[in-house]
N, C-alpha and C positions, 0 to 999 in steps of 0.2 A: 504494500500500500504506500502510495506517495501522499504525504500530508504536510502541507506548508502553510503556516498561518502568516498572513500578510502583516508586516510591521511597518510603522510609519517611517518615512524616509527622513523626516526631520524630528527633533524633539517634540513630543506631543504635548498639547495642552492637557490640563487635568481631565481625566475621564469623567463624564457625567453619569452618575449612577442612576439606576432605576429605569422606568419604562420609556424614557426619552432616548436611551442609548441603543444604537443599532446592534444587532447580533454580529459577532465576529465572523468574517468570511475566511474560508480556507480553500487552497488549491488541492483537490483530491483526485484520485483515480477511481472512477465508478465502474462497476461491472453490471451489465444487463444480460439476460439469458439468451437473447437472440435479436434478429433484425427487427421483428415486430415491436419488441420492447424498446429498441433503440429509436425507432421511428416515433414512438410515443414520447420518448424522452426529448427528442428534437422538437416535436410539436408542442411540448409543455412550455417552451420558451426558456428552458434551463440554460444557464450561462456556460455553454460548452466551449472548450478550446478546439483547435484544429488537430489535436493529437488523438486520433482514433485508431485503435489497434484491435482488429479481429483476432480471436484466440482459437487454438486448435479444437477446443471442446464445443465450439459453436457460439460461445458467448462473445461479447464485444466490450472492450475497455475504452473509456474515454476520460480525459481529464476535464474537470469542471470546477468552477468557482461557486461554492455554496456556503450558506450558513447552516448551523445545526437544524434550524426549523425547516429550511428548504430541503435538507437531506432527508428529514423525516417524511416530508411530503412526497419525495421522489420514490420512497420505498414502495408506495402503492403502484408505481409503474414498473416495479421489478428491479430498480437500481439499488445496488448495495456497494459498500466500499470494497474495492477489489482485493481479493486475497493474494497469496503468493503466486508464483508461476503455475498455470493450470497444467494438469496432467495431459499427456498425449491422448488424442482421440484414438480409440481402438477401432480397427476395421470391422465392418459388419459383413459376415460371411454370406449373408443372404441378399446383399445388394444386387440389383439387376445389372447385367452385362452392359457396359457403356463404351462409348468412343471418346477418346481423349485427344484434344488439340492443344499443343503447347503454343501459347500466344507470344510469350517472350521468355527467354532464359539468358540472363546476363550476369557477368561478374564485375566487381569493381575492387580496386585496391585503395584503402584509406590509410590513415596513419596507424590504424590498428590491425592491418593485415588484409587478407582477402575475404570477400563476402560474396554470397550467391543470392540472387533474386530470381524467382520463377513465377510465371503466371500461366495458367492453363484453364481450359474449360472442358466440361463433360456434357454429353447429351442427356445424362441423368440429372443434370442441374445440381441444386444445392444438396440433394440427398447423397451425392457421390462422396465417397471417402477416398481421398487421393494422398499419395505419398510420393515424394521426390527423392531419388538417389542420384549421386553424382560421382564422377571419377575425374581426377585432375592430375596435375604435374607431380612428379616424384612419388607416384603411387598413392596419392591422397584420395580419400573417398569420404562419403558421408550419407546421411539419410535424415529427412525431416518431414513432419506432417504438413499438409496444406490445409487452408481454411477456406470455406466458401465465403465469397464477398457478395452480400445481398443488400440492396439498397431500395427502400420503399417497396419491398415485395418483389423486386426484380433481381434475378440471378445474373450477376455480372462476371462470374468466373470464380476460379480458385486461385489462391496465392499463398506464398509463405507469409505468416503473420508479420514477420520482420525479416530483413536479410539475415542469413545464417552464416556464421564464420566457417571458413574452409582453410585447411592447413596449407594448401597451395592453390594455384590458379585452376578453377574448375574448367574442364574442357567439354564434357558430355553429361547430359542429364537424362534420366529416364523417369517419367511420371507414370505410376501405376495406380489402378483403382482396386478396391476390395473385390469388385466383381470381375476382375480379370482384364479390364481395358489397359492399354499401355501405349506410350508414345515416347519417342526419343528425339533429342535435338542437340545440336552443337551450341555451346555457350559463347556468346559474344561479349565484347567489352562494353562497359557503360561508364560515362555517357558517350565517350568516343566522338565528341564533336570537334569542330575546328579549334585548334589550340589558340589561346589568347596571344596577342602581340607581345613580344618580349620587351620588357621595360628597358629603356636605354640607360647608359651609364649616368649616374647622378639623378635618376628618377626619385622624386620625393614622395613619401607616403607616411602614414601613421600620424594623423593630426587630431584625433579625438582622445581626450585624456580623462573623461568622466561622463557620467550621465548628465544630460543638460535639460534644464527647465525651458519652458517656452520663451521666457525673457532672454535666457542665454543663447538660445537658438536664433532669435531675432537679431541679437547683437552680433553673432557670428556672420549671419547673412549680410548685415550692414558693413561689417569690417571687411569682408571679402569684396564688396562693391567699392568701398573706399580705396582698397589696395589695387583693384583691377578695374578701374572705371571704363577702360576701352574694351573690355571683354564682357562686361556685365551690365545689367540694369535691375533695379528692384521694381517689381510689380506689386502694388497693394491691392489685394483682392477686394471686391466691392461690398461684400456682405459682412457686416459686423456680427460677431457672435453674441451670445447672451451675456458673456462676461463671467469671470470667476466671482460670482456673487449669488446670494440667496436672500430671501426675506427672513427676518428674524422671527424666532418662535419660542414659545414656552408651553410646557404641558403642566397644568395645575390640576390638583385633585388626584383621585385614585381611579385608574382605568378598571373596567371599561365604562361603568354606568355613572360614576361620579367624577368625571374628568372632562376638562375643556382644553382644547388646543387653541392657543392664541397665535396669530400670525400678523406681522406688521405689514402695513400697506407699502412702506418704503423698504428698499433693500437694507440689509443689516449695516452695510458700509455707508449708507446714506441717511442714517439716523435711526434705523430700526433697532440696532443693538443698544440704543440708549434708553429704550422703553422698559418699564417694569409693571407688573400687575400683582396686586395683593387682594386677598379675600379677608374682609374684616367682619368680625362679629360685633354688632352694635352694643351688646351688653344690656339690652333693654327689651321688654316684651312688645309684641305686636308692631314691629317695625317693617316697613316695606323694603323691597329690593331696590337699591339705588346704585348708580355708577357715577363716580366723580373723577374728573381729569384735572390733575394739578401738575402742569408742566409735562414731565416725562413719566409721571406716576399715575397709573389708572387704579383707582381704589373701588372695589366692588363691596358695598355694604350689604351683607346677606339679610334676607327677610327672616323674621323670627316669629314664633308662635306666642301664645299667652304666657308661657313660662320663660321666654327669652331664648329658646333653643332655635338655632338656625334651621330653616326649612327649605331654602332655595335649592332647586334641583340644577343639575348641570345644564339641561336644556334651557331653563329659565335664565341662568347666568349668561349663557351664550347669547340668548335673544336680547337681554338687557345691554350687553356690551355692544352688540351690533346696532342697537337703536340709539346709541350715544353719539352725538355729533362731535367730531373733533377728536375721537379716541385714537385714530390713526392705526387701528387694528381691526381684524375680523376674528370672530370666535366660532368654533364649531365643536360639537360633541365628538367624542373619541371614536373614530372609525365607523361612523354611521350608527353608533349606538343611540338608542332613544333618549339617553341622558336623563333617566328617571332617578338616578342616585342623588342623595342630598350632599351638597358641598359643605366642607368644613372650613373654618377660618384658616388662612395660611399666610405666612410672611411674604413680602414682595419677591416675586420671581422675575429675574432679569431675563429679557428676551435676548436671544443670540442667533446668529446665522451659522454658528458652529464651525466656521471656517478657520483653520489654524495657520495659514500661511502668514509670514511676517508682514508688517505694514508696507514694506517696499514692493510687494507683489500686487500689481494692479488689479482692481476689482472691476474696471470698466470693460465694456464690450471691446473685444479684441479685433484688430485689423490683421488678417492673416497675410503673410508675406511670401512671395515667390521670387526666387533668384533666377534671372534669365542669363544664360551663359552661351557665348558663341561669337565668332568673328563677324558673322553676318546675321544680325538679329532683325531682319526685315521681312521675314516670312518666305524667303526664297529657298530656305534649306529645310530638310526634313526635321520636324519638331519631335522632341522626346519629353514627355512629362513624367517626373518621378515625384510621388507624394507619399507621405508617411503619417503615422499616428492618427489615423481615423479612430482607432481604439486607444484610449488614453493610457492604459496600463502597459503598452508596448514600448518600453523605454529605449530599447536598442534601435528601433526602426529609424528615428531621426538621425542617429549617428551614421547610419548607412549613407544617407543622402548628403550629410555634411562632409563626411570623409571623401565621397566621390567628388563633390564640388571642389574641395581643397586640392585634390590630386589634379583635376582638370586644369585648374587655374595656375597652380604653382609649377606645373610641368609644361605649360604651353610653350614657354620660351626655350626649353631645354630638351624636349622629347618630340621626335618627329611624329610618332604615332598619335600622341595627344594633340599635337597641332593639327593633324589631319581631321581628328574628331571635331574639333572646334571650327574647322573650316567647312565641314560638310553637314553639320547638324546645328539645330537651334534647341537648346536644352532649358527646360523649365523645372525648377526644383522647389518643392514645398515641404520643408522639414516637418512641420506639424500642422495638420488640417484641423485638429481639435485641441486648441491651446487651453480652453477652459477645463475640459475634462483632464488634460494632462496635469494642470496645476492641482486639481483635486486629487489626482493619483499620487503626486509627489508629496503633498502636504497633509492630506486628510485620510484617504482610503486607497491603498495601493491597488486594489483590485478593480478600480473604476474602469469600466469599458466604454461608457457612453459619454455624451456631452452633458452640459449642466442645465438644459432647458427642461423644466418640470411641467409636463402636461397632465399630471395626475390630478384627479378631483380631491376634495378635502378629505374624503374617507381614506385616501392612500397617501396623505401628505402630512402626517404628524412627524415630529422630529426623528423618531426611531426608524422611520422609513427612508431617511434621507440618502442612504447609500444605494437605493434602488431607483432613483429618479434619473431621467435623461433619455435620450434617443440614441440608438445604435446608428451611427452615421453611415455605416456600410450596409444598412438595410433601408436607407431613406431615399434611394434613387428610383428612377421612373421606368425602368425596363425590367420585366420579370418580377414585379414587386408583389408584396402581400396584397396590396389593393387591387392587383390584377388577378389574384387568385393563385399566386405561386407560393410554394412551401419553403419554410426555413426562416421565417420571421414571425414576430408576435404582435398581436394587437393589445396586449396587456402592458400598460405603461410602466409596470415594475419589472418586466422581463428584461433579461440581459440582451435580447434581440428585438426589443421594441422598435417597430418600424416608424413610429411617429404617427400623428393624426392624418397625414397626407404625404404623398410623394413630394420630395423637395421642400418639406415643411421647415427644414433646418438650414441655416446659413452656411454651415460647413459643406453640405452636399451641393448647394447652389454655387459655392465658390469653385469647386472642382469642375463643375459643368460649364461655368462661365469661361474658364480657361479654354476648354475644348471648343466652345462656340466662338470665342473672340480670336483664337489663333488656329484657324483651320489647317495650318501646315503641320499641326501635331498629328502624327500618324502612329506613334508608339507611346505606350504608357506603362508604368510599373507602379503598382500599389504595394507598398512595403508593409508587411504585417509580421507578427510573431505569435506563436512559436510552433515548431513541429517539423520544419524542413521540407516544405512543399514548394513546387513551382507550377502554377496553374494558369488556365485561360478559359474563355467562354466555351460552351454555355455554363452558367453558374447557378441556374435555377430550373426547377421543374414543378409542374402541377402534380399533386400527390396522387390524384385519381388517374391511374394508368401510367404514372411516372412520365408525363409528357414534358420533355425539356423544351427550352427555347430552341429555335432552329439551330442545328449544328452547322458550323462553318463548312464550306466546301472541302472536299478531300484535299484540294491544293492548298487551301488556307490551313487546314489541320496539319498537313505535312510541314508547312512553313513554321507554324507555331512550334512543332516538335523539333524540327531541325535547329531553329534558333535557340530553343531551350537547351539543347544538348551543348551548343557552343557556349552559352552563358554558364551552364553548370560546370563546364571544363574550367572556366575562369574561377569559379568559386572553389572548386576542388584544388586548384593550383596553390591556394593560400596555405592551407594546413591539412589537406587531405580529406576535407569534409565532402562527401558525395551525397547529392540529393537522390533519394531512392527512386528507382524507376516507377514503382507503383504509386509514388507520390508526385509524379510528373504527368500532367495531362489536364483535360478539361475538369473544372471544379466538380461537376456532377458525376464524373467518372471516378475520381480519386478521393473525394471528401464527402460532401453532402450538399443538399440544396441550400443556397444562400439567397433568398429572395431579396431583390432590390439592391444588389451590390453595384459598385461603381464601374467595374470592368465590363459588365454586361451593357450598361448604358453607353459607355465609350465605344464599344464594338458595334452594337446594333444600331445606335442612333447617329454615330459620328464616324464609323469606319476605322476606328483606332484599334490597332493591335494592343489589347489590354492584357497584361500579365499581372500575376500576384505572387510575390515572394511570401513565404512563411519562414522567416529566418529562425535560427535556433534549432538545428537538427538534433535528434537524439544523439547522445554520447555513449559509446561502447564502454562498458565496465568490464575489464578483463577478469576481475576477481569474481564477479557474479555471473559473467558471461551473459549479460543482458544489456539491452539498450535502455537508457534512462533519459527522461525528459529534462529540459533545462529551465523551464518556467519563463515567465514574462520579464522578470527582473533578476537575472542571474548575477552572481558576483561580477564586478566590473571586469575582472580579468577575462571571464568568458564572454561578457557582452562586448568587450573590445575586440576579441577574436572574431566574433560574429560580424561586427561592423566592418572589419578588415576584409573578410572573405566576400560578404555580400556587396560591399562597395565595388569590389572587383567584378562581381556579377553585373552590377548596374552599368559599369563602364563598358563591359562586354556587350550589353544591350545597346548602348549608344553606338558601339561599333557595328552591330547588326543594322541599326538605323542608317548609319553612314553608308552602308553598302546597298541599301534598299533602293529599288527602282520601281516606280508605279507601273502597274501593268496597263 
């Protein structure tokens, strides 16, 4: 079991005890018994990562960010914390005779040795029990079970759950079924794409030294422009974000029946944090319920009966506050409770927006910056868009774009290959699409995925729910969206994959599309995400009934996506031997799951842009346990730095692909 509790990146403010405090969230590995249960898990809107691992016993493991309460709720869907490595599936002697087709058998060599990946299909479908054996150099051999890959009820083939280690280079594989089917194939090298250009003498690299907040990223963009004004310009994207800000709140009373949630009309940073509310007992019989506003203090004098005992209910207190002119707050009962409980006197409760970033971190709506790089920035060259951190908690991803930008600019005058890239392409780099959410992830809640726009109604907007608010920016686009009936996003405002109230409801998604609309020379795009070690492209969504995907690209375009991917993956592997697995290279719907309303689909289908998606942070091989282990969203910086180095090389390789592109 993997269990990582998210800890604050900065010294935390004192924890608020009681019902106003959110449940802690953890990164865990869940296990579900099969594909149907996995589909229910996705449909539930659970905050799943891209690390999905089918197991030999037919179960599926997936990393997720959950609170204890959410984990309890997922148990009804069959999800449990994953145990240790599952036992091998045993062949069934009575399985029907089948025919086997080996779709792909490849080997790769990483820093940890040789590994084998095999994909095959059986005409018996997912019921087939398949085993792969191999022979290799120096008499090496081995055997491993294959697992059925089933998505939304559709059998997509069998594969090794993860690449398996081999003592030498595998040369031949044989796939057999329990029913007697067999197939044999020669093993090819992976990724075996075009090798990256060799860096010239004096080539400069390694420019990122820490994880960077949005303000630090903006300053790096500006400093690069100041240093290289002839090669760059800064584009300020037009749509301002919500800002790293929230309305101030307080929970007074005892939930659920005798509690009231107070929310300021002003943002906390604009005066809401200065307000306080107290419940006073008048100390006399037969007094009416009254509300008095004295500067920043709102005093609720509770009604009493003939004995002087307070009798005001939560619903009555909320109504009285809302009827008071000039209070500067609204009041609601707790989570749609009827509010029939009687409120007790309470000392002043200070309202707070609960935001812990230091005062120097701006609370204002943000202007997202793009750095445009190139010798000819006039639309005459093939445009490449690289954008990162749609998901706030993915701290490594902006470093990929910054490292690439630094290398391109600093090596322009000294390296012929770099100079060619800047001559032939027009590069647009957006290090952080979602700066508000990123600030919240750095300073308040590491696991924050979404932005900071709260579309939830009052019943879902008390302080303890604050870590669930926001829109998943990469589910808010307008092609293959939830609103069009596609699968893989949620209409629940508290879900990790909440698509928002409408397509493009969020400024973050509108900014990305504005670039594509404003600069039609953009023909290539790379959306940098983490983690799991994937490289993907459209289609990225399907309708669940019948698993009807968005239209697949033509065979020619699919071949171009794959050929380009293998070249880019060569550049990644050249850094430290990290190889993107073949079964994690391909269309999103083939290698991961449906992601309704993602940005790459809109870029491809509406704008004709070749849209790719990195999931940086490939699994690391542990030679002691002989297992692949996930790295998480915020690995120790030494690992995050290594990921930035290798995927920056991949991004530069993509720019090289664009430099060689010719429109048909």
